[in-house]
DOTI-916799 format. One record per residue (C-alpha): residue in one letter; y, z, x. Coordinates in steps of 0.001 Angstrom, whole numbers, plus 524288, in hexadecimal, padded with zeros to 5 digits. Layout:
DOTI-916799
aYZX ...
end
This chain:
DOTI-916799
x807552EA9115CCA x800FC2DDF8161B2 x80D5C2D9AC168BF x80DF32E6A016FCB x7FFD12E52617449 x802052D74017908 x80E022DB9D1809A x806882E68E18757 x7FC172DCCF18B6F x806772D3E019138 x80C782DF5919893 x7FF4B2E33D19E16 x7FCDD2D53F1A292 x80A1F2D5181A940 x806DB2E1C91B022 x7FA202DBE11B53D x8010A2CFDF1BAB6 x8079D2D0771C7FE x816332D1F41C5D4 x819012C83E1D0D1 x80F232BD421CF0A x80BC82BF191C07E x7FD2C2BE411C396 x7F35B2C88B1BF42 x7E8F62C5101C97B x7E3622D0BF1D09C x7DCF42CB831DD09 x7E0CD2D4131E8B0 x7DC1C2C9E31F270 x7E4A12BEEC1ECFF x7F0432C6181E6F5 x7EFE52D3641ED4F x7EDC02E0141E63A x7F3952E06F1D897 x7FB202ED021D647 x7FF4C2F1A81C8CB x809DE2FBE51C706 x80806300541B902 x81416308EA1B8E9 x81C4F2FD001BC2A x813C12F3741B46D x812DF2EB351C0A3 x807BC2E3D41C771 x8090B2DC3D1D428 x800292D5791DDF1 x801392DA681EBCF x802042CC891F162 x80D042C92D1E7EB x814B92D49C1ED52 x811F52D0F61FB72 x816042C2C61F9CC x821DB2C4CB1F0ED x82E9C2C1031F76A x8374D2CBEC1F231 x82F742D88D1F318 x82BFE2E0C71FEF3 x8246A2ED34201B1 x82F192F76C20275 x826A3303081FEE1 x81B0F30A2620496 x80D2C3055820241 x80B1B30F461F756 x817CD30BA11F045 x81864301951E568 x80E9B2F6AE1E7CD x80A2E2F7721F605 x818152FA711FA6A x81EFE2F1111F11A x8281F2F9611E8E9 x827D02F75F1DA27 x836752F4D21D963 x8355C2EA451E3DC x82A0B2E3F51DC8E x831B42E3991CFE4 x83D742DDE71D6F9 x834B32D3341DCA7 x82F792D0561CEF9 x83D622CE911CA24 x840F42C5F31D5CC x835322BCFE1D46B x836972BBFB1C59D x840F12B1831C7CC x838D12A9631D167 x82F8129EB51CCBB x8222A29C461D2BC x820CD28E281D719 x8124928E921D385 x8117B294481C5CF x81FF6291C81C262 x8213B29FD81BD9E x82B1B2A9E01C20F x828232B5B91CA46 x825662AEC91D72D x826ED2B9141E1C6 x821042B1FA1ED85 x828922A7961F4FE x8257829E5B20022 x829B22A41720D2F x82F932971D211C0 x83E3E297E720F13 x83FA4289D120B20 x834C628B4220104 x83907290931F3C8 x82BAF291FB1ED72 x828DA29EC91E656 x81BDD2A29F1E04E x813632ADAD1DB74 x8096A2B24D1E559 x7FD7D2ADBB1DD60 x8043A2A0D21DA4E x806F929ECE1E8A7 x7F88D2A09E1EBDC x7F5072962A1E1F2 x7FE8D28CD91E89F x7F984290321F654 x804DF298971FAC8 x802442A21C205D5 x807242B0292066E x805C12B70E21376 x802E22C59521288 x809152C95921F63 x816BB2CB15224E1 x820AB2C8A2219ED x815FF2C329210F8 x81B6A2B5442104E x816512AB3E20692 x815F929C78207B3 x81475291CB1FD9E x80A27287481FF06 x8132E27E322068C x816C72885F210CC x80A8E290E121198 x803462922B21EB4 x7F747289B8220DE x7EB9B28982229EA x7E7AF27E122326E x7DB0827999238D5 x7D97B27A7A24791 x7D76F26CA124C26 x7D1322707F25907 x7C5CD277A2252D0 x7B9422703325083 x7B4992782F244EF x7AD75273DB238C4 x7B524277F222CCB x7AE6F281F722411 x7AA6A27E2F2165E x7AA6C28BCE2105F x7B2F9297E920FC5 x7AEB72A1C221A02 x7B13A2ACF021070 x7ABB92A8A02033F x7A32329DBB20924 x7A6C3294801FE03 x7A8D3286472015E x7B691281EA204C9 x7BDB6275FB209D9 x7C1A72786821814 x7CFD527482215DD x7DA4C27E6421960 x7E3202815D20DD7 x7E91128CB32067A x7DBD4290CB2012D x7D3F328DFA20DA5 x7D69C295E721A04 x7CFE9297012272F x7CEA12A0BB23256 x7D84C29E1723D78 x7CECD2A2BB247F7 x7C17829CA7245A1 x7C6362914523CF6 x7B8922915D236E9 x7BAD929B6922C49 x7C11E295212204B x7C2E329BFE21343 x7C98829BD620607 x7D6A02A2C82054C x7D2042AB421F9FB x7C5B32AEE82017B x7CCED2B35920D9B x7D6EE2BABC2054A x7CC152C23A1FE6A x7C5B22C4E320B87 x7D2822CA2621114 x7D47D2D2C620522 x7C6C32D845206BC x7C6552D9C52159E x7D40C2DEE7217F3 x7DBC32DE3922490 x7D15A2E48A22D18 x7C5B52DC1322936 x7CBBF2CEF422590 x7C76F2C49422F51 x7C13D2B72023052 x7B3A42B6A222A92 x7AE7A2ADE52357A x7B54A2B0DA24264 x7B90B2BEE123ED3 x7C6DC2BCC3243FE x7D0732C68723E5A x7DDE72C5B224497 x7E0512B6F82441C x7D93A2B5C923724 x7E19C2C00E23055 x7EE252BA5623603 x7EABA2ACCD230FA x7E6AA2B1B02238D x7F37B2B9212220D x7FABE2ACB22258E x7F3382A55821B17 x7F6632AF5921088 x7EA662B83221066 x7ED522C65E20D18 x7E6292D040215C5 x7E7012DE4421095 x7E9672E8B921AC1 x7DDE32F16921747 x7CF842F359219FB x7C5652EA6521404 x7C2C62EC2A20599 x7B4B22F00A20821 x7B9622FB9721030 x7C2513008820570 x7B781302371FB63 x7B363310001F801 x7A715314031FF4E x7A6B6306B4205BA x79E7430BA7210F9 x796B23160820A09 x78A0230F3420D8D x78CBE3123221BDF x78AB432084218CD x77D0831DE2213E6 x772093203821D94 x765EB317B821DCD x75A9F3207621A01 x74E3B3188421833 x741C2316792200B x73FC63082D223CC x7330E309B822B4F x728602FFF222812 x71FD330AEB2230A x726C4316F121DA5 x71E553233421E71 x7274232C0221679 x7212833025209A1 x72E963318420348 x7322B3236D20602 x73ADA31BCE20F2E x7477C3217A2099B x743AF32F7F20CC3 x749F4335B3218A6 x74749343A321CD6 x7518D34B7F223F8 x748F034BDB23014 x73B0D3497A2348C x731D833E0C23372 x7377A33871226EE x745E8338BE22A21 x74B8732AF7229AF x752143277323689 x75A5F31B3B23790 x75B0D310B0241E0 x765F2314CF24AF7 x769AD306C024DD2 x76B48300F324031 x76A4430D182377E x764DC304DE22C5F x7565C3073C22EBC x74F1A3141B22DB8 x741C831A0F22F82 x73A73326D422DF7 x7363532C1A23B1D x727FB32C71236EC x7287531E72231B8 x72CD23191623EFD x7245B3225A24726 x730193295124D0E x73115337152525A x734FE341B4248DD x741CC3441325050 x7453B335B325254 x75365332C124F44 x75548325C225665 x74E7531A0D25059 x7515230B7B24F99 x74B60301FC245E7 x743842F63524A59 x74E432EC6C24713 x758432F36F24F8B x74E772F53E25A7F x74BBC2E6AC25ABD x75A2E2E34F259F4 x75D3E2EBDD265C9 x752242E62226DEC x74A862F2BD26CB8 x755FD2FAD3271BC x758FA302662656C x75A7C30EAB26DAD x7672F3093327322 x76E7430FE026819 x76E3931E6226AA3 x76C0B3271D25EE9 x775FA331F925D16 x76B1833B2A25905 x760B7341EE260BA x765B133E7726E5D x76AD5349AD27681 x76C6C34303283AB x76FDB334DA28174 x76DF732B2928C5B x77B4C326FE29144 x776943190C29263 x776BD3181F2838C x7854831B172830F x7896830D9D2878B x7966530947281ED x7955B2FAE427EA0 x7A2612F3FE27FAA x7A5C22E93527601 x7AAB82E0D428132 x7A2F72D42028215 x7AB932CC5E28B01 x7B3A82CFB5296EF x7BF212C9062907C x7C1E42D58B2890D x7C2972DDE029544 x7CE2F2E614298F9 x7D3942DC532A2D0 x7D6FE2D28A29825 x7D92B2DAB028BFF x7E5532D2DB28910 x7DF122C59128B3B x7DA432BDD927F94 x7CFB52B4AA28443 x7CCDC2A8F227BA3 x7BE8B2A83E27F0B x7BA662B66B27F6D x7AC932B95A27B16 x7AA0F2BFEB26FE8 x7A45B2CF4226F87 x79A552CAB52656F x793542C03C26D75 x78D972B9272615D x77FC12BA3126441 x7736E2B71425CEB x7682A2C0BD25D17 x761102BF6F26A04 x752FC2C34826C3C x74F362CA19278CB x74AA52C045282E6 x74D732BCDE290EF x75AA82C0B52969D x75D872B23D298D0 x75C782AF4228A40 x7648C2BB35286A1 x76F582B75E2901F x76F162A96928B2E x773752AE9027DEA x7809E2B15728460 x7824E2A384289B0 x788A529D8827D74 x794DC2A573280AE x7972F29D5928CED x7A0CF2922B28BBE x7A12F2852A292FB x7AE59288752991F x7AE3028DD42A703 x7B5EA2975E2AF3E x7B8012953B2BDCA x7B31729F922C764 x7B64029DE82D5CC x7AE902A5EB2DFB5 x7B4A62A8372ECFE x7AACE2AB492F789 x7A1BF2B65A2F401 x7AB0C2BC112E9CF x7A2372B9242DE4F x7A4562C6402D790 x7B3042C52E2D985 x7B2DD2B7D02D313 x7AB2F2BD702C79E x7B4922C8D72C5FA x7C0212BFAA2C694 x7B9CB2B7A82BBB6 x7B76E2C2C72B206 x7C4B52C8E22B4A1 x7CC1E2BCE02B043 x7D4032BF142A3F4 x7CE872B28629E38 x7C06B2B55A2A1FF x7B6B12AFAA2985E x7A8512B2DC29B18 x7A3A82A774292C9 x7A92329D2E29C20 x79FAA296B82A59C x7A1C029AC12B3CA x7A5D028FCB2BCF0 x7A3DB2957E2CA9A x7A8E428FE62D75E x7A681295B82E4C9 x7B27E293282ED1B x7AC8B297E72F9F8 x7A19E28EB02FDC7 x79FA42957E30ADE x79B242A21D304AA x791CE29B412FB67 x78D9F28F0B302E0 x7816328CD92FAC4 x7874228F8F2ED7C x78D5C2855B2E4B7 x79C0B2861C2E31A x79BFE2827B2D4A8 x7936F27FAC2C8E9 x788522871F2C290 x7824528B3B2CF7F x78F3A291082D3C4 x78FEF2990B2C74E x7820029DDF2C907 x7847C2A14F2D73C x790F02A8662D34F x789F02B0872C8F1 x77ECD2B3D22D237 x788202B87B2DCD3 x7903A2BF882D29C x784B92C7D02CE12 x781422CAE82DC37 x78F0F2CF652DF6C x7902F2D7402D2CF x783F02DED02D6B6 x78A772E2EC2E361 x797FC2E6112DDED x79DC52F3B02DCA1 x79A282F5AE2CE57 x78BA82F6C32D1C3 x784222FFEF2DA81 x775EB302222DDFD x76B582FA202E4A2 x76A8A2EB672E36A x7641F2E72C2D6DF x766282F46E2D045 x774BF2F6462CF1F x77BE9300172C68B x78A5A3010D2C37A x79297308342CD8C x79EAC30FFD2C9F8 x7AA1D309E22D129 x7B7DE30DE72CD72 x7BE02301532D276 x7B4262F9452CAB0 x7B7A9301232BE8E x7C6152FF042C119 x7C41D2F0542C2D1 x7BAD02EF932B73C x7B0AD2E99B2C048 x7A5442EE862B80F x7A9B32E6152ACBA x7AB9A2DA4A2B589 x79E1A2DB822BBAC x7978D2DCEC2AE68 x79EF92D0FE2A99C x79ACE2C8FD2B57B x78C752CCB02B3F7 x78C9A2C8D32A597 x793A32BC3B2A91B x789702B92A2B37B x77DE82BB502AA5A x7830A2B20E29FD7 x788A82A7AF2A8EE x77C042A5822B069 x77C092AFF62BAE6 x76FDD2B6B82C021 x76A142C32F2BA3F x7716B2CF792BE24 x765652D6382C378 x76BCA2E1A72CAAC x76DCE2EBEE2BFFD x766582F89B2C177 x75E8E2FD392B5A3 x76808308AE2B497 x773DA2FFB42B36B x76CD22F72E2A973 x7697A303462A17A x7777F308172A1D3 x77C782FAEE29D2C x7725B2F6F4292FC x76ADA3039229003 x75DD12FDC229430 x7544930430293E1 x75A2E30B5E28854 x75CE9319E728931 x756FD31BE429692 x75DDD3276F29D19 x76430324EE2AA2E x75DD032B672B5D0 x760A932D7C2C420 x759A7320AC2C6D1 x764523195E2BF6E x76EA631DD32C926 x772973155D2D48E x76AF031A782E049 x7715131FB02EC8A x77EB1322942E6E3 x7858F32FD22E832 x78423332B62D9B1 x775E732EA92D8CA x7726D336DB2E4CD x77889342E02DE9A x77153340EB2D1DD x7648933EDB2D944 x7669E34B892E0C4 x76898352DD2D400 x75CAB34C622CDEA x7541234FB02D9A4 x7582F35DEC2DAB8 x74BB4366202DAB9 x75172373952D885 x75CBC379922D12C x7635B37DB42DDD9 x7627736FEF2E374 x767AC36A5C2D6B8 x7736C3735A2D6EF x7763936FF72E52E x7760B3616B2E23C x77EBD3638F2D662 x7885836B742DE5A x7892A360802E864 x78BB2356C02DD74 x794D135EF22D52F x79F90354872D535 x7963134A442CFFF x790E7353A82C5BB x79EB2357272C173 x7A274348E72BF80 x795CB346472B826 x79801352192AF58 x78B47358402B3FA x7904B363B02BC09 x7892436DFD2B42F x7812B379C62B869 x77291377762B9DB x769CE383112B704 x75C6F37CBF2B8AA x7561A371182BF07 x7526736BCD2B196 x760C03685C2AF24 x7608C35EDF2BA97 x75B3C353602B2C8 x76611354262A898 x77026355112B37E x76A84349242BA5C x76A54341752ADA5 x778A6344992AB34 x77C5D340D32B914 x774FA333EB2B836 x77B5D330CE2AB16 x788B4333AB2B0DD x7866132BAC2BD3B x7800D31FCE2B6F7 x786D031F502A9BA x79241328772A724 x79A80325912B325 x79739317082B1DB x79B903157D2A3B9 x7A79530D302A688 x7A0EB304062B067 x7953E3026A2A755 x79E0D2FFBF29BB4 x7A63B2F5892A2AB x79A092EF4F2A883 x794112EE2B29ADB x7A0832E8232959D x7A03F2DE1B2A081 x7921F2DAD529D22 x796AA2D83F28F28 x79BE22CB2929407 x795BC2BFEA28C69 x78D742C9CC284FD x7843F2CCE92905B x784712DBAC28E6D x7815B2DA9C27FE9 x7760F2D1602827E x770472DA2428D03 x771DB2E62528486 x769EA2DF95279C9 x75E952DC9528310 x75F8B2E60228EA3 x7511A2E536291E1 x751C72D6692931A x75DCB2D67129BEF x758F12E1432A4F6 x7534C2D7542AE78 x760262CFCF2AED2 x768262DB942B31A x75E7D2E4442BA66 x754472DB7C2C0A9 x757692D2672CBDB x754A52C43F2C8C1 x746A02C1162CC06 x743AC2B7922D6D5 x7420B2A9F82D144 x733982A74B2CF3B x72BF329B472CB6D x728DD2A1492BE41 x736F72A4B52BAC9 x73B94297982BFF4 x731E3290332B782 x7362F297942AB50 x743EF2924B2ACBF x73FEA2846E2A919 x73B0C27E5F29C98 x732A42724029E4C x734FF265F32964B x7288D25DD329610 x727AD24F9E29203 x7216D24BBF28530 x718EE240E428AE8 x70B63245D928E35 x70A7823E8C29B2E x7175A2442A2A00E x714162518A29AA9 x7079B2524A2A2CA x70EF024EF62AF52 x719E92589B2AC1A x710272638B2A9C6 x70AF3261922B783 x718D9261C52BD00 x71B6326ED72B64A x70FA6274542BDA4 x7155A26EC92CA4A x7227C275252C702 x71CCB282AB2C4CD x714CB282092D144 x720D527D9F2D8B8 x7286F289732D3B2 x71DD2292732D8CB x71E6D28C1E2E63E x72D4228D852E664 x72BD129BFE2E337 x7225229EDF2EE57 x72972296572F840 x7201728ADC2F912 x72AD72812B2F5FF x736B927CBC2FD8B x73F6A280872F20C x740D228DC72EB66 x7417C291482DD23 x75010293C22DEE1 x751BD285F02E41D x749FD280A32D8C2 x752372889E2CF30 x75ED02833F2D4D3 x759882755B2D4A3 x754B7275D22C699 x75F2427E382BFFF x76AC227EDA2C93F x76AC828DC22C9E3 x76742296D02D513 x762972A2042CC7D x75E562A2FD2BE54 x769BF2A9532B6EB x767DA2B4EA2ADEC x76BA02ACC32A21B x761752A2782A5A1 x7634C2942B2A88C x76AD628C4529E82 x766C22824029AE1 x7589D2863129CA0 x7522827EBD2A7DA x7481C2747E2A442 x73E6426BB22AB2C x73C3325D592A86A x7346A253402AFF5 x736F6246E72B7D1 x72CF323C1F2B607 x72C4D230622BEFA x72FA5224882B677 x7257E219BB2B5BD x71C7B21FA72BFFC x70F0A222F02BAE0 x707412236D2C775 x70471231082CCA2 x7085E22D9F2DA7C x715AD2284E2D675 x71A13231E12CC20 x720F623AC52D611 x729AE230652DC0D x7381C233FA2DC3B x7370C23FDB2D362 x73EA324C172D6E8 x742932577F2CE28 x75004256C92C817 x758932618F2C286 x76332260722B83D x76ADC26CEC2BA92 x773B126BCE2AEB6 x7683526B9F2A556 x75F89273792AEB1 x754D2269532AD69 x74B1B2676C2B871 x743B025A7F2B952 x736AA25BDD2C060 x72FEB24FCD2C601 x722B624C4B2C05A x71A6C24C0C2CCAA x70C25248C52CEBA x70974254302D7DF x70EEF2618D2DAEB x7126925DC12E8E5 x71ABD252622E43D x7215325B402DA1A x72411265ED2E40A x7296925C6B2EE1E x732C2255E92E49A x737F7262F02DF51 x739EF268B92ECE6 x7413025CAF2F1A8 x74A5B25C7D2E5F9 x74D3E26B182E61E x74F4126BB02F4E5 x7581F25FE32F4B4 x76112265622EA30 x760FE273F72ED49 x76072273FC2FC2E x767EC2678C2FF36 x771C4264BC2F480 x77665272782F127 x77C01276582FE7A x78399269B12FF6D x7898B26BE82F1F7 x78FB02788F2F640 
end
């Protein structure tokens, strides 16, 4: 009786062990799923089947063990029973090295202990330690080697080996083999990627080469029962500072004052209407955190409830395109330096447009791209630039004017040439065919040839390029165009005043809007029946009260509906270098950049450009304080014309630019002082001192003079000599 019991225990142990490797381990990540066929008294690991040399999947997925027929498995067991494992010296070795000259055979678990690699792709080849694939360091990369696994974060020696692998893309993510195998088993084919650089394609290819098994299924967390049941739960709690509901914060009536309404931006904050002093029929509400995060523009997101006639301006389709590299002209071009659609960006507080644009400057690279301008063809040179298949907006523009007759007073190269190019570019863009309307208040024009040539995208790209690369403010957008692009002010309906004046369409809409009787309205509509038919507004009018709705529909069609494609492509062009996203975050701040012509340079704005660096010695500090007073008075005289030089001349002398760019001056201009060495007497301290400018650092050195007249004379002589004498000869 005891012998029979002992024998049954031995049989049960044999059934639990894999028939191929003789191991009873049940770790799906390391050995694959362990399948037991009780009717055949057979257990096998999935990886043992995949890597065995003499068995193949000849059945369907639901036959045998994942397509491996039972008879084939038993035949493989009989075949391998005669082969000895070179690791454990026991028979049953079913895995062999794929190199023909190598005769080593081993069990799958034994091979792992001896650093053999089995590739779970193609014909599922296996390699012994001597012939297994290895990874190598990239000698050209100057990277500090990590000291911990990027998956488990435990310490590790940064030495590539069988147990230590690295990402082939970023070269900064290193991990234990067991860690990455467990990650692959959990994430599955669709979610398995590098934990640092998020690369998927190259990472999976390299991990398969190094023997990592990637299951072709969804992630394990998506296969759990009711895995996303919490998404069906609705937040139902009042989070107001003072809850006025007698039944508590968790109470929510079906309607009325004490119904909990949720923030329509985050959905994770709620309030009773009475507790937040809302109207009894209020459906749209945003919490304070979301309102602050959207710069007070929480109404940008339209609520699907309670709005019968939605403003068409809120239906903007935001494209994910962030760089013109991804445009249709070069869909098949892979650019090595394309910018990324996630412009890493740190949280930015609302401030001046210069500071907000300066956040985009880190994208620019020290490399340059050559732009040659022939004659007055500045816009043509810009279009030729952005239409190149290798166009990279992050490269610095190196501009050269080839026709010195057309621009006799402009520099042919250098920073001034680039600034002159961008200034002329903005001027010519304002007068091109994609815009219409009066100067300084342009709107987009519908031009079929411009649509066919994708000119709206190109112009938007050039304007964004100009703003980041040091060009002047745009300044010529009409408020209507700015509202169509950036929804500022939010949810303001378009009116007849938003239409471009003195165009055939605007005149027809004005005639309909100014009709004083029903008969006159019908006559005007009859004369414009073709326009009404195209706009979808050719409907019978029974009373004069229906005129306003008709006019609103016609204005929406003229300004927005028929302009959808030009507006969309123009927005996508403005996405270059992240300009559109930055403006959309702070539309109120950028309004002056796009819609207000640059103010005339004044003494006050000029003085704000410079920071003053005083000396630490008290004697010098007293003299420098007096010079600062001279400087400010001199700026006022330049502004009103009481000096032989203008503020523009002074700007060019001190900073090297003709106009302050929208992105501001970088580096920021500063003022230091020139003291006469060894001269203490008042009557000799002005000898030989003239202002100096270091254009590369934008540092202006002002002479320490004893009187205002001496200061003014020295500054005027220096500025006149450089600006009015040297500059023409340079060209």
